C-alpha positions in Angstrom: 43.6 -42.0 -35.0 40.9 -39.3 -34.8 41.6 -35.7 -35.8 41.2 -33.6 -32.6 42.0 -30.2 -34.0 38.5 -29.2 -35.0 37.0 -30.0 -31.6 39.9 -28.3 -29.7 39.5 -25.1 -31.8 35.7 -25.1 -31.1 36.4 -25.3 -27.4 38.9 -22.4 -27.6 36.8 -20.2 -29.8 34.9 -18.5 -26.9 38.2 -17.4 -25.3 38.9 -14.9 -28.0 42.5 -15.9 -28.4 44.8 -14.9 -31.3 45.2 -17.4 -34.1 48.8 -18.0 -33.2 47.9 -18.8 -29.6 45.0 -21.0 -30.6 47.3 -23.0 -32.9 49.9 -23.4 -30.2 47.5 -24.7 -27.6 45.7 -26.9 -30.1 48.9 -28.5 -31.2 49.9 -29.3 -27.7 46.5 -30.5 -26.5 46.2 -32.7 -29.6 49.3 -34.6 -28.5 47.9 -35.2 -25.0 44.6 -36.3 -26.4 46.3 -38.8 -28.6 48.2 -40.1 -25.5 44.9 -40.4 -23.6 43.3 -42.1 -26.6 46.1 -44.7 -26.7 45.9 -45.2 -23.0 42.2 -46.1 -23.2 42.8 -48.4 -26.2 45.5 -50.2 -24.1 42.9 -50.8 -21.4 40.6 -52.6 -23.8 38.4 -49.8 -25.0 37.3 -49.9 -28.6 38.2 -47.0 -31.0 34.6 -45.6 -30.8 34.4 -45.8 -26.9 37.9 -44.3 -26.5 37.2 -41.5 -28.9 33.8 -40.8 -27.2 35.4 -40.6 -23.7 38.3 -38.4 -24.8 35.9 -35.9 -26.5 33.6 -36.0 -23.4 36.5 -35.2 -21.1 37.6 -32.4 -23.4 34.2 -30.8 -23.6 33.7 -30.9 -19.8 36.8 -29.0 -18.8 39.8 -30.7 -20.6 42.2 -33.2 -19.1 43.9 -32.1 -15.9 47.2 -33.5 -16.9 47.0 -31.8 -20.3 46.1 -28.5 -18.7 48.9 -28.9 -16.2 51.5 -29.3 -19.0 49.9 -26.3 -20.8 49.8 -24.1 -17.7 53.5 -23.6 -17.1 54.1 -23.0 -20.8 51.4 -20.3 -21.2 53.1 -17.0 -22.1 51.7 -14.2 -20.0 52.0 -11.7 -22.8 50.3 -13.8 -25.4 46.9 -12.8 -26.7 44.8 -12.8 -23.6 41.1 -14.0 -23.4 38.4 -11.7 -22.0 39.0 -11.3 -18.3 42.8 -11.5 -18.7 45.2 -8.7 -18.1 44.7 -6.2 -20.9 47.6 -5.0 -23.0 45.4 -2.5 -25.0 43.2 0.3 -23.9 41.0 -0.2 -20.8 37.9 0.8 -22.9 38.5 -2.0 -25.5 39.2 -4.5 -22.7 36.0 -3.5 -21.0 34.0 -3.7 -24.2 35.5 -7.2 -24.8 34.3 -8.2 -21.3 30.8 -6.8 -22.0 30.5 -8.8 -25.2 31.8 -12.0 -23.6 29.4 -11.5 -20.6 26.5 -11.0 -23.0 27.4 -14.2 -24.9 27.8 -16.0 -21.6 24.3 -15.0 -20.4 22.8 -15.8 -23.7 24.2 -19.3 -23.5 22.5 -19.8 -20.1 18.9 -18.7 -20.9 17.4 -20.5 -17.8 19.8 -18.9 -15.4 19.5 -15.5 -17.1 15.6 -15.6 -17.1 15.2 -16.7 -13.5 17.8 -14.2 -12.2 16.3 -11.3 -14.3 12.7 -12.0 -13.2 13.8 -12.3 -9.6 15.7 -9.0 -9.7 12.9 -7.3 -11.7 10.3 -8.2 -9.0 12.5 -6.9 -6.2 13.6 -3.7 -7.9 10.1 -3.1 -9.4 8.3 -3.5 -6.1 10.8 -1.3 -4.3 10.6 1.4 -7.0 6.8 1.3 -7.1 6.4 1.7 -3.3 9.1 4.4 -3.3 7.1 6.3 -5.9 4.1 6.2 -3.5 6.2 7.1 -0.5 7.8 10.0 -2.4 4.5 11.4 -3.7 2.7 11.2 -0.3 5.5 11.8 2.3 8.5 13.4 0.6 7.4 15.6 -2.2 6.1 19.0 -1.2 2.4 19.7 -1.8 1.6 21.4 -5.1 0.9 24.8 -3.6 2.9 28.0 -3.4 5.2 27.9 -0.3 3.5 24.8 1.1 5.5 25.0 4.3 3.4 28.0 5.4 0.1 26.2 5.0 -1.6 24.8 8.2 -4.9 23.4 9.2 -6.6 25.2 12.2 -8.6 23.4 14.8 -10.2 23.9 18.2 -8.5 22.0 21.0 -10.4 21.2 24.2 -8.7 20.4 27.4 -5.2 19.0 27.6 -5.8 15.8 25.7 -3.2 15.5 22.9 -4.6 15.1 19.4 -8.0 16.3 20.4 -8.5 18.4 17.3 -12.1 19.5 16.5 -13.6 21.3 13.6 -14.5 25.0 13.8 -17.8 27.0 13.6 -18.8 30.0 11.6 -18.2 32.2 14.7 -14.6 30.8 15.0 -13.9 31.4 11.4 -15.1 35.0 11.4 -13.2 35.8 14.6 -9.9 34.4 13.2 -10.4 36.2 9.9 -11.2 39.5 11.6 -8.1 39.4 13.8 -5.5 38.8 11.1 -2.4 38.8 13.4 -1.6 35.1 13.1 -2.4 34.3 9.5 -2.0 36.3 6.3 -5.1 34.5 5.0 -7.4 31.7 5.9 -10.5 30.0 4.4 -12.9 27.2 5.3 -14.2 24.2 3.3 -16.6 21.3 3.8 -17.1 18.3 1.6 -20.8 17.2 1.4 -21.0 13.4 1.4 -24.0 13.5 -0.9 -22.7 15.9 -3.5 -24.9 18.4 -5.4 -27.8 18.0 -7.8 -26.9 19.0 -11.4 -29.3 19.2 -14.2 -28.1 19.4 -17.8 -30.6 19.3 -20.7 -33.3 18.1 -18.2 -31.2 15.2 -17.2 -30.7 15.1 -13.4 -27.3 13.9 -12.1 -25.2 14.1 -9.0 -21.8 15.8 -9.0 -19.3 16.0 -6.2 -17.3 19.0 -5.0 -16.5 21.3 -2.1 -18.2 24.2 -0.5 -15.5 26.9 0.3 -15.3 30.4 1.6 -13.8 33.4 -0.1 -10.0 33.3 -0.2 -9.8 29.5 -0.5 -7.7 29.3 -3.6 -5.6 32.4 -2.8 -4.7 30.9 0.6 -3.5 27.8 -1.2 -1.6 29.9 -3.7 -3.1 28.5 -6.9 -4.4 30.4 -9.9 -7.2 29.5 -12.3 -6.6 28.6 -15.9 -9.7 30.6 -16.9 -11.6 33.4 -15.1 -11.1 34.1 -11.4 -11.6 32.5 -8.0 -13.6 33.6 -5.0 -13.0 37.1 -3.8 -13.8 38.7 -0.4 -17.5 39.2 -0.2 -18.4 36.1 -2.2 -19.3 34.4 1.1 -21.2 37.2 2.6 -25.0 36.8 3.4 -27.0 37.2 0.2 -24.0 36.6 -2.1 -25.1 35.1 -5.5 -24.3 31.4 -6.0 -20.9 31.0 -7.8 -18.9 28.0 -8.9 -15.3 27.3 -10.0 -15.0 24.2 -12.2 -12.3 21.6 -12.3 -10.5 20.9 -15.5 -12.1 17.5 -15.7 -15.6 18.8 -15.3 -15.0 21.5 -17.9 -13.7 19.1 -20.4 -16.0 16.1 -19.8 -19.3 17.9 -19.2 -18.9 21.2 -21.0 -16.8 20.1 -24.0 -13.9 22.5 -23.0 -16.0 25.5 -23.8 -13.7 28.5 -23.9 -16.6 30.9 -23.3 -17.8 29.1 -20.2 -17.0 32.1 -17.9 -20.2 33.9 -17.0 -22.5 31.0 -18.0 -25.0 29.6 -15.6 -25.3 25.9 -14.4 -28.3 24.4 -12.7 -26.6 23.3 -9.4 -28.7 22.5 -6.3 -31.8 23.7 -8.1 -30.6 27.2 -8.6 -28.7 29.0 -11.4 -25.1 29.2 -10.4 -22.6 31.4 -12.3 -19.3 29.9 -13.5 -16.5 32.3 -12.6 -13.4 30.2 -13.2 -11.8 26.9 -14.3 -8.9 25.4 -12.4 -5.9 23.6 -13.9 -5.7 19.8 -13.7 -3.2 19.9 -10.9 -5.7 21.4 -8.4 -7.6 18.8 -6.5 -7.6 19.9 -2.8 -9.2 18.9 -0.5 -10.1 15.6 -2.2 -9.4 14.5 -5.7 -12.4 12.1 -5.8 -14.6 15.1 -4.9 -13.0 17.8 -7.0 -15.5 18.3 -9.8 -16.3 21.8 -8.7 -16.1 24.3 -5.8 -19.2 26.3 -4.7 -19.1 29.4 -2.6 -20.3 29.2 1.0 -22.2 32.0 2.7 -22.1 32.9 6.4 -24.8 34.7 8.3 -23.9 36.4 11.5 -23.9 33.7 14.2 -26.2 33.8 17.2 -24.2 31.2 19.0 -20.8 29.6 18.7 -22.1 26.3 17.2 -22.8 24.4 15.1 -19.5 23.0 14.1 -18.2 21.2 11.0 -16.0 23.7 9.1 -12.5 22.7 8.1 -10.1 25.7 8.0 -6.9 26.0 6.1 -4.6 29.0 6.7 -1.3 30.5 5.6 1.0 31.6 8.4 2.0 35.2 8.4 5.8 35.6 7.7 7.8 36.9 10.6 5.4 35.7 13.3 7.1 33.2 15.6 5.2 30.0 16.7 5.0 31.2 20.3 3.6 34.5 19.2 1.1 32.9 17.0 -0.1 30.6 19.8 -0.6 33.6 22.0 -2.6 35.3 19.4 -4.8 32.2 18.9 -5.4 32.0 22.6 -6.5 35.6 22.7 -8.9 35.1 19.8 -10.4 32.0 21.5 -10.9 34.1 24.7 -12.7 36.7 22.6 -15.0 34.0 21.2 -15.8 32.7 24.6 -16.6 36.1 25.9 -18.9 36.8 23.0 -20.7 33.5 23.3 -20.7 32.6 27.0 -21.9 29.4 28.6 -19.6 27.0 26.9 -16.3 25.5 28.1 -13.5 27.8 29.0 -10.6 25.3 28.6 -10.3 25.4 24.8 -8.2 27.3 22.3 -7.2 27.3 18.7 -4.3 25.2 17.5 -2.7 24.5 14.1 -1.2 21.5 12.3 1.0 21.5 9.2 -1.1 20.8 6.1 1.5 18.4 4.8 1.3 16.5 8.1 -2.5 16.5 8.1 -2.5 15.3 4.5 -0.1 12.4 4.8 0.3 11.8 8.6 -2.4 9.0 8.8 -0.7 7.1 6.1 2.9 7.5 7.3 3.1 4.3 9.5 1.5 2.1 6.9 3.6 3.5 4.0 6.9 3.2 5.9 6.0 -0.4 6.9 5.2 -1.3 3.3 8.4 0.4 2.1 10.4 -1.7 4.6 8.6 -4.8 3.4 9.6 -4.3 -0.3 13.2 -3.5 0.7 13.2 -6.9 2.4 11.8 -8.5 -0.7 14.6 -6.8 -2.7 17.2 -8.1 -0.3 15.8 -11.6 -0.6 15.8 -11.4 -4.4 19.5 -10.3 -4.3 20.3 -13.2 -1.9 18.6 -15.6 -4.3 20.5 -14.3 -7.3 23.7 -14.4 -5.3 23.2 -18.1 -4.7 22.5 -18.6 -8.4 25.7 -16.7 -9.2 27.7 -18.8 -6.8 26.4 -22.0 -8.2 27.1 -20.8 -11.7 30.6 -19.7 -10.8 31.2 -23.1 -9.3 30.0 -24.9 -12.4 32.4 -22.7 -14.4 35.5 -23.6 -12.4 36.8 -25.6 -15.4 36.5 -22.6 -17.7 38.0 -20.2 -15.1 40.8 -22.6 -14.5 41.6 -22.8 -18.2 41.6 -19.0 -18.5 43.8 -18.7 -15.4 46.2 -21.2 -17.0 46.2 -19.1 -20.2 47.4 -16.0 -18.3 44.3 -14.3 -16.9 44.9 -12.5 -13.6 42.5 -12.8 -10.7 41.6 -9.1 -10.9 40.7 -9.5 -14.5 38.5 -12.5 -13.8 36.8 -10.6 -11.0 36.2 -7.8 -13.4 34.7 -10.1 -16.0 32.3 -11.7 -13.5 31.3 -8.3 -12.1 30.6 -7.2 -15.7 28.3 -10.2 -16.1 26.6 -9.4 -12.8 26.2 -5.8 -13.9 24.6 -6.8 -17.2 22.2 -9.0 -15.2 21.4 -6.2 -12.9 20.8 -3.8 -15.8 18.4 -6.3 -17.3 16.6 -6.7 -14.0 16.6 -3.0 -13.3 15.2 -2.1 -16.8 12.4 -4.7 -16.5 11.9 -3.6 -12.9 11.1 0.0 -14.0 8.4 -1.5 -16.3 7.1 -3.5 -13.3 7.2 -0.3 -11.2 5.2 1.7 -13.8 2.6 -1.1 -14.0 2.6 -1.5 -10.2 2.0 2.2 -9.5 -1.0 2.1 -11.9 -2.4 -0.9 -10.2 -1.8 0.5 -6.7 -3.6 3.8 -7.4 -6.4 2.2 -9.4 -7.3 -0.4 -6.7 -6.7 1.8 -3.7 -10.0 2.3 -1.9 -11.7 5.7 -1.6 -10.6 6.0 2.0 -7.0 6.2 0.6 -7.8 8.9 -1.9 -4.5 10.5 -1.0 -2.7 8.0 -3.2 -4.5 9.3 -6.2 -4.5 13.0 -5.2 -0.7 13.0 -4.8 -0.2 12.3 -8.5 1.8 9.2 -7.8 4.0 8.2 -10.7 7.4 7.1 -11.9 9.4 10.4 -12.4 13.1 11.3 -12.4 13.4 10.9 -8.6 11.9 7.4 -8.8 14.1 6.4 -11.7 17.1 7.6 -9.7 16.0 5.2 -6.9 15.6 2.4 -9.4 19.2 3.1 -10.7 20.4 3.1 -7.1 18.6 -0.2 -6.4 20.2 -1.7 -9.5 23.7 -0.6 -8.4 23.1 -1.8 -4.9 21.9 -5.1 -6.2 25.2 -5.5 -8.2 27.2 -5.0 -5.0 24.9 -7.3 -3.1 24.8 -10.3 -5.4 27.6 -10.1 -7.9 30.7 -9.1 -5.8 31.0 -12.2 -3.6 30.5 -14.7 -6.5 33.0 -12.8 -8.6 35.7 -12.9 -5.9 35.1 -16.5 -5.0 34.6 -17.6 -8.6 37.9 -16.0 -9.7 39.8 -17.9 -7.0 39.6 -21.2 -8.8 42.9 -23.0 -9.0 43.8 -24.0 -12.5 44.4 -27.7 -12.0 42.5 -28.5 -8.8 39.3 -26.9 -9.9 39.2 -28.8 -13.2 40.0 -32.1 -11.5 37.1 -31.5 -9.1 34.8 -30.5 -11.8 35.6 -33.6 -13.8 35.2 -35.9 -10.9 32.1 -34.3 -9.4 33.8 -33.3 -6.1 32.3 -31.2 -3.4 32.5 -27.5 -2.9 35.1 -25.7 -0.8 33.9 -25.2 2.8 33.9 -21.4 2.4 31.4 -21.6 -0.4 29.2 -24.0 1.4 29.2 -21.8 4.4 28.4 -18.7 2.3 25.5 -20.4 0.5 24.1 -21.6 3.8 24.5 -18.2 5.3 22.5 -16.7 2.4 19.7 -19.2 2.9 19.7 -18.3 6.6 19.3 -14.7 5.7 16.4 -15.5 3.3 14.5 -17.4 5.9 15.1 -14.8 8.6 13.9 -11.9 6.3 11.0 -14.0 5.1 9.9 -14.8 8.6 9.9 -11.1 9.6 7.6 -10.3 6.6 5.4 -13.3 7.3 5.0 -12.4 11.0 4.1 -8.8 10.1 1.6 -10.0 7.5 0.2 -12.5 9.9 -0.4 -9.9 12.6 -2.2 -7.6 10.1 -4.3 -10.5 8.8 -5.4 -11.4 12.3 -6.1 -7.7 13.0 -8.2 -7.5 9.9 -10.1 -10.6 10.8 -10.8 -9.1 14.3 -11.9 -5.9 12.6 -14.3 -7.6 10.2 -15.8 -9.6 13.0 -16.6 -6.6 15.1 -20.3 -6.2 15.9 -21.2 -2.8 14.4 -24.5 -2.8 16.1 -26.5 -3.3 12.9 -27.7 -6.4 11.1 -27.6 -5.3 7.5 -28.6 -8.4 5.6 -30.9 -7.2 2.8 -30.6 -3.5 3.7 -29.9 -1.1 0.9 -29.1 2.6 1.3 -29.2 5.5 -1.2 -28.5 9.2 -0.7 -30.6 12.2 -1.9 -29.7 15.9 -2.0 -32.6 18.3 -2.2 -31.9 21.6 -3.8 -32.4 24.4 -1.3 -34.2 26.7 -3.8 -37.1 24.3 -4.0 -36.8 22.9 -0.5 -36.1 26.0 1.5 -37.2 24.8 4.9 -38.4 21.9 7.0 -42.0 21.8 5.8 -40.9 21.3 2.2 -38.3 18.7 3.2 -40.9 16.8 5.3 -43.5 16.8 2.5 -41.0 15.3 0.1 -39.9 12.8 2.8 -43.5 11.7 3.5 -44.3 11.2 -0.2 -41.1 9.3 -0.8 -41.5 6.9 2.1 -45.1 6.3 1.3 -44.2 5.3 -2.2 -41.4 3.0 -1.1 -43.4 1.3 1.5 -46.0 0.4 -1.1 -43.4 -1.4 -3.2 -43.3 -5.3 -3.2 -40.6 -6.8 -1.1 -39.9 -3.7 1.0 -40.2 -4.7 4.7 -39.3 -1.4 6.3 -37.9 1.9 5.2 -36.7 5.1 6.8 -34.9 8.3 6.1 -31.7 9.0 8.0 -29.1 11.8 8.3 -26.1 9.6 9.0 -25.3 5.9 8.5 -23.2 3.3 10.2 -20.4 2.5 10.4 -18.7 5.9 9.8 -21.2 8.2 8.0 -22.7 9.9 11.0 -24.7 13.1 10.6 -23.0 15.5 13.0 -22.0 15.9 16.6 -23.3 18.3 19.2 -22.7 19.1 22.9 -25.3 18.0 25.4 -25.9 17.6 29.1 -28.5 16.1 31.4 -31.1 18.8 32.0 -31.1 18.2 35.7 -27.3 18.4 35.9 -26.2 21.4 33.8 -22.4 21.9 33.5 -20.8 24.5 35.8 -19.6 27.8 34.2 -16.6 27.1 32.0 -17.1 23.3 32.1 -17.0 21.5 28.8 -20.2 19.6 27.9 -19.7 16.2 26.4 -20.2 15.5 22.7 -22.5 12.9 21.1 -23.3 11.8 17.6 -26.7 13.2 16.6 -28.9 11.7 13.8 -32.3 12.5 12.5 -34.3 9.3 11.7 -37.7 7.7 11.4 -39.1 5.1 13.7 -38.5 2.3 11.2 -34.8 3.1 11.1 -34.1 0.8 14.0 -36.0 -2.2 12.6 -34.6 -1.6 9.1 -31.0 -1.9 10.5 -31.8 -4.4 13.2 -30.9 -2.1 16.1 -32.7 -3.5 19.2 -35.0 -1.5 21.3 -33.9 -1.9 24.9 -36.3 0.3 26.7 -39.2 2.6 26.0 -40.4 3.0 22.4 -39.3 4.1 18.9 -40.6 7.2 17.1 -44.1 7.0 15.7 -47.0 9.2 14.5 -47.1 10.8 18.0 -43.7 12.5 17.3 -44.8 14.8 14.5 -43.8 18.4 14.1 -46.4 19.6 16.6 -45.2 17.3 19.4 -42.8 18.2 22.1 -39.1 17.6 21.5 -38.3 13.9 21.9 -35.2 11.8 21.5 -33.9 8.3 21.7 -30.4 7.6 23.2 -27.9 4.7 22.7 -27.1 2.3 25.5 -23.5 3.7 25.8 -24.9 7.2 26.5 -27.6 5.9 28.9 -25.1 3.8 31.0 -22.6 6.6 31.2 -24.9 9.5 32.1 -27.8 7.6 33.7 -26.0 4.9 35.6 -28.2 2.3 37.3 -31.4 4.0 36.2 -33.8 3.9 33.2 -33.4 7.2 31.4 -36.8 7.0 29.7 -38.7 10.1 30.7 -35.5 12.1 31.6 -34.6 15.2 29.7 -31.4 16.2 28.0 -30.3 19.5 26.5 -28.7 19.3 23.1 -26.9 22.3 21.6 -27.3 24.7 24.5 -29.4 25.5 27.6 -33.1 26.4 27.7 -36.4 24.7 27.0 -36.0 25.1 23.2 -33.0 22.8 23.3 -34.5 20.3 25.8 -35.6 16.8 24.6 -37.5 14.1 26.5 -36.0 10.6 26.2 -38.6 8.2 24.9 -36.4 5.1 24.3 -33.0 3.4 24.6 -31.6 1.4 21.7 -28.5 -0.8 21.1 -25.1 0.7 20.5 -23.9 1.4 16.9 -20.4 2.3 15.8 -20.9 5.5 13.9 -17.3 6.6 14.3 -15.8 3.6 12.5 -15.5 -0.1 13.0 -12.3 0.3 14.9 -13.8 2.8 17.3 -15.8 2.2 20.5 -19.6 2.2 20.2 -20.9 5.8 19.8 -22.7 7.8 22.4 -25.6 8.7 20.1 -28.8 10.7 20.2 -31.6 10.2 17.7 -34.2 12.8 16.8 -37.5 12.4 14.8 -36.8 13.4 11.3 -40.1 15.2 10.9 -39.5 17.3 14.0 -36.6 19.0 12.3 -34.3 18.3 15.3 -30.6 18.4 15.3 -29.1 17.0 12.1 -31.9 17.5 9.6 -30.6 18.8 6.3 -31.7 18.8 2.7 -29.3 15.9 2.2 -30.3 12.6 3.7 -30.2 8.8 3.1 -32.9 6.3 2.5 -32.6 3.0 4.3 -34.7 0.1 3.1 -34.8 -3.5 4.3 -36.0 -5.5 1.3 -36.0 -8.9 -0.3 -35.1 -7.5 -3.7 -31.6 -7.1 -5.1 -29.6 -4.0 -4.9 -30.1 -3.1 -8.6 -33.8 -3.6 -8.3 -34.1 -1.4 -5.2 -31.9 1.3 -6.9 -34.2 1.3 -9.9 -37.4 1.5 -7.7 -36.0 4.3 -5.5 -34.9 6.2 -8.6 -38.4 5.8 -10.2 -40.1 6.9 -7.0 -37.9 10.0 -6.7 -38.4 10.9 -10.3 -42.2 10.7 -9.9 -42.0 13.2 -7.1 -39.3 15.5 -8.5 -38.0 14.7 -12.1 -35.0 17.0 -11.5 -33.6 14.9 -8.6 -31.0 12.1 -8.9 -30.1 9.5 -6.3 -26.5 8.4 -5.6 -24.4 6.1 -3.5 -26.7 3.1 -3.7 -25.0 0.6 -1.4 -25.8 -2.2 0.9 -24.9 -1.9 4.6 -22.5 -4.8 4.1 -20.7 -2.6 1.4 -20.6 0.3 3.9 -18.9 -1.9 6.5 -16.4 -3.2 3.9 -15.6 0.4 2.8 -14.9 1.2 6.4 -12.2 -1.4 6.6 -11.0 -1.0 3.0 -7.9 0.8 4.0 -6.9 -1.9 6.5 -7.7 -4.6 3.9 -5.6 -2.8 1.3 -2.4 -2.5 3.3 -2.9 -6.1 4.7 -3.3 -7.5 1.2 -0.2 -5.6 0.0 2.0 -6.9 2.9 0.6 -10.4 2.4 1.6 -10.3 -1.3 5.1 -9.2 -0.4 5.4 -11.8 2.3 4.1 -14.5 -0.1 6.7 -13.4 -2.7 9.4 -13.6 0.0 8.3 -17.0 1.0 8.4 -18.3 -2.6 11.9 -16.8 -3.1 13.1 -18.4 0.2 11.6 -21.8 -0.8 13.2 -21.6 -4.2 16.5 -20.5 -2.6 16.7 -23.5 -0.3 15.5 -25.9 -3.0 18.2 -24.6 -5.3 21.0 -24.8 -2.7 20.0 -28.4 -1.7 19.6 -29.5 -5.3 23.0 -28.1 -6.2 24.6 -29.6 -3.0 23.2 -33.0 -3.9 24.6 -32.7 -7.5 28.0 -31.7 -6.2 28.0 -34.5 -3.6 26.7 -37.2 -5.9 30.0 -39.1 -5.8 30.0 -39.0 -2.0 26.4 -40.2 -1.9 27.2 -42.9 -4.3 30.0 -44.1 -2.1 27.7 -44.1 0.9 25.2 -46.1 -0.9 27.8 -48.5 -2.2 29.0 -49.0 1.4 25.5 -50.0 2.4 23.8 -46.8 3.5 20.0 -47.0 3.2 17.8 -44.6 1.4 16.4 -43.4 4.7 19.8 -42.3 5.8 20.3 -40.3 2.7 16.9 -38.7 3.3 17.9 -37.8 6.8 21.3 -36.4 5.6 19.8 -34.1 3.0 16.7 -33.1 5.0 18.7 -32.6 8.1 21.2 -30.2 6.5 18.4 -28.2 4.9 16.2 -28.0 8.0 19.2 -27.0 10.2 19.9 -24.1 7.8 16.2 -23.1 7.7 15.9 -23.5 11.5 18.8 -21.1 12.1 17.2 -18.5 9.8 13.9 -18.9 11.6 15.4 -18.5 15.0 17.1 -15.3 13.9 13.9 -14.1 12.2 11.9 -14.7 15.4 14.3 -12.5 17.4 14.2 -9.8 14.7 10.4 -10.0 14.5 10.0 -9.6 18.3 11.9 -6.3 18.0 10.4 -5.0 14.8 6.7 -5.8 15.1 6.3 -3.2 17.8 6.6 -0.6 15.0 3.3 -1.9 13.5 1.5 -2.0 16.8 -0.4 1.2 16.0 -1.9 -0.5 12.9 -3.2 -3.5 14.8 -6.8 -3.9 16.2 -7.2 -6.0 19.3 -4.0 -8.0 18.4 -0.8 -7.9 20.3 2.4 -7.1 18.5 3.8 -10.3 20.0 0.7 -12.4 19.3 1.5 -16.0 20.3 -0.6 -17.7 17.6 1.2 -15.7 14.8 4.7 -16.3 16.3 4.0 -20.1 16.4 2.1 -20.5 13.1 4.6 -18.7 10.9 7.7 -20.7 12.0 5.8 -23.9 11.6 4.7 -22.8 8.1 8.3 -21.9 7.1 9.6 -25.2 8.4 7.0 -27.1 6.4 7.9 -25.1 3.3 11.6 -25.8 3.9 11.0 -29.5 4.4 9.0 -29.7 1.2 11.7 -27.8 -0.7 14.4 -30.2 0.7 12.4 -33.3 0.0 12.8 -33.4 -3.8 16.6 -33.1 -3.7 16.6 -35.7 -0.9 14.6 -38.1 -3.1 16.9 -37.5 -6.0 19.9 -38.2 -3.7 18.4 -41.5 -2.4 18.0 -42.7 -6.0 21.7 -42.2 -7.0 23.2 -45.1 -8.8 26.7 -45.7 -7.2 28.1 -47.4 -10.4 27.2 -44.3 -12.5 28.5 -41.7 -10.0 31.9 -43.3 -9.6 32.5 -44.3 -13.2 34.5 -41.1 -13.8 36.9 -41.6 -10.9 
C-alpha cells in the first residue's frame, strides 16, 4: 500500500494550516485514499494504475466523498487558511491574504502577465491622454491671474465668430482710452523668422515681434535684465531684443553678462535687454527663441491689419460696461478714419479659450476613446478572473470545508484583484510617461499647443492613475470575487473533477461582458472609421495647385540693407536670374504667400465702378505678390487674359490678376479682364486693372473653400510685398539639391543671408492636414487596441466554454453528432453574443457620433459606408476568434472526455 502522507501534506501546504490541523486532515484523507486505492484494485486495476489515478484525483481537487466526510468534521475555530475568518488581528489577517495572493499570482504567470499588460495599456493610455487634457484644457495658463487675460479682435457685422485681427490705428486707440483694460499689447509671429549672424555665419531664428508692455500684460518677469517699457515701440526707438532661456543657453553659452550686448538680427545691431525664464513661451513655443520690439508710426489710415492683441481686463469693470467702452472706441476709430464699414466693433475672447478652444473637441473625443479602451481592458480582465475563479472551485471548496467564511473568501479574491490592479497601474504609469513623450514629440507643428502647455505626468495625473487603478479593481475584481466565493464545497469539486459546465449565472455574466466589449469596440471603430474617411476626403481635395517637383524656400531680407522696394527688387531680380540658369529648373518665381494655408495677407477691395455705400463693409480677399512664372510653377491654369510679364514693371500702371472665385462672384456672367478694382481704399492710387483670371487655390487651408484671391506683380510693390518672401521652383532635381543650389545662389548675392523652410508643395499640403491626421491616427490606434481586446475576449470565453463543456461535446459526438454540428454550435453561440454587442454598439454610435461631426470633412456623422463596414469587420473578427475553439471542440475524443465519469 502506498504512503499517501507526503502527497497530502504537499497539497495542504499552500493553505497555511497549523501543524495540528494538517496532521488531522492528512490522517483522515489517507484513510479515504486507501479505500479508493482498494476499490480500484478490486475493479482490476494494477497497483501502479490505481496509485496513479488516486494521486491524480487528489492533485486535481481531492475526492468528493473524502471531502464530504472531512467537511462536517472541520472545526470552525481551528487554524484557518488565508481567506478564512481571522481569529487574530485584522492587519495580520490582511497581510496573510496579501502573501497568499502574491504566491497565487506568481504560480499563474501566464494569467498574471496577460492581465497586467491589459490593465497597463488601459490605465497608461487613459493617464497619458488625461495628462494632455489637463495641461491644455484644465490647468490655468502660466501667467499671473490668467482669468483676466483676453484676446481683442475686431468683429464685423452680426456673424458669430467673425473675429479679425487689428491694425496699428486700433491698437493705439485702445491703448489711449484705458477704460476697458489695465494694459494691452500686440504681437505678430513672422513665418520666415529673422536673419541672425554670429561669427559671420548666417542663420535663421524664430521669434515674435511685440509691442511695449507685452510681458507686463502677461504678468511674467525676466530672469535677467528687463522687458519692453513704454516708448520702446515708438517711432525711431532702437532695436531691442529679449531672449528665451533656450537661446541664451544654446547660442550664447549662458553668458551672465549678456545684458547690453549687441546681436546681429535682421542685419542691424540689436541690444539685448533681458532673458526670460524657461516657462515663458507665449505666443508659440516653437517660435519662442526671442522677442523683438515693434515700432508704430502714426497711421494715415485704419489698415493694414495683422496685429494680434492680448489685454488684461481692468478689475471692477463689468463685462457690459467694457463692451460699451469698446463700442465707443470703435466709433472714435471710424470717425477718425472715415470711408470704411460702420457695422464693426471690438470684442474680446478669453485667452485660455483662444489657446485651447480649437483643440477641445478633439481632446475630449480622444479622452472618451481611451476611457472606452480602459473599460474594455477591465472587462477582459474580469473575464479572465471569472475563468480563473471557476478553475479554482476545487481549491475554494476545500477552503470552505476547512472553515473559511464567504466574506473572507471574497476578501481574499479582492486582495488578489487589488494586487493585479497595482501591478497594472504601476506599469500603466510608466506607459503613460512614455506615451506623453511620444505624443508631444510626434505632434505636428500645427498642434504646438501640446508642447507649449508643458504636458507631463505630475501629481494630478498620478492621482488620476490611482483613481483609474481603484476603479479597475471595482470593475473587474468584485464580481469574480463574489461569484468565485460562492462555490459549494462538494458540488464544486465534483464538477471540477468531472469537467462539468458552468452555472448559468456565470455563463450569462461572461456573455454580457463580451457583449459590452463588442459594443464599446464598435463605437470606437465607427468613430475612427468616420475620421479616416474624413481624412481621405481631405487629402483628396483639389488644392488648385499641381505641386509635383515644386520646391519652396523662404528668405527674410534685413530691413537695414533692404530698406525699400528698389533694393528688394534688385535682390529679387538677381536671385531669379541665378536660379533660372541652373540645370533642371523649369520655372521659378518669388511669392509672398503659399498654398494651402500660408497666404500673404488680406485686404478689403471693391469693384471700382461699384464703390460701397457709406458705412458699408467692403469684402476681403487674400492678396499675394508674385511673378508671372508663379502660375506655371504651381500648375495654376490661366483661364482668361494673361499672366504678368516684363510689361508689368515698376513703371507700369497698377495691374492685378484675380481668381475664378472672385471673378464669378463680383463679375457674374462677364469677363473681368480690363475691369478695375480698388484694393485697400478708394482713389486711383489704389486702383488696379485686371489683366487675367486664374484657377482657384485654397490659401485658407485645405478644408476651406477656394479663396477669393488677388495677385499683384512682385516688382510693382503692390499689396503684400515685404522683405520676407518665398521662392517657388519647379525642377527635376531633388529637394536637397535644390536647397543647396538656392543656398549657394543666395550666398553669392548676400553672404549674410540664410534660407529656411525648404519644403515641397506636397509637404506643405501634408502639414496643412497634419493635425487631422494626428488625431485620426490616435483614434485608429485606440480602436485597433479595442478590437484586439474584444477579439481576445471572445476567443478566451469560447475557448473556456469549450473546455468546460468537453464532456457534453464528447457525449454529443458519441451519440452521432457530426463535426459540422459542433462547429455550428460553438460558432453560433459566439456570433450571437457578438451580434448582440454589435447591435447595441450601432445604437450607441448613432447617438454618439454626432459629437464628432465638427471634426468631419464632407462626411456625415451617420455615414452609411462606415456603419456597414465596421459591423461586418467585427463579425468577421468574431467568427475568426470563435473558429479555433470550434475546431478544437470538433476534434474532441469522446472516450477521453468521459473517462473520468
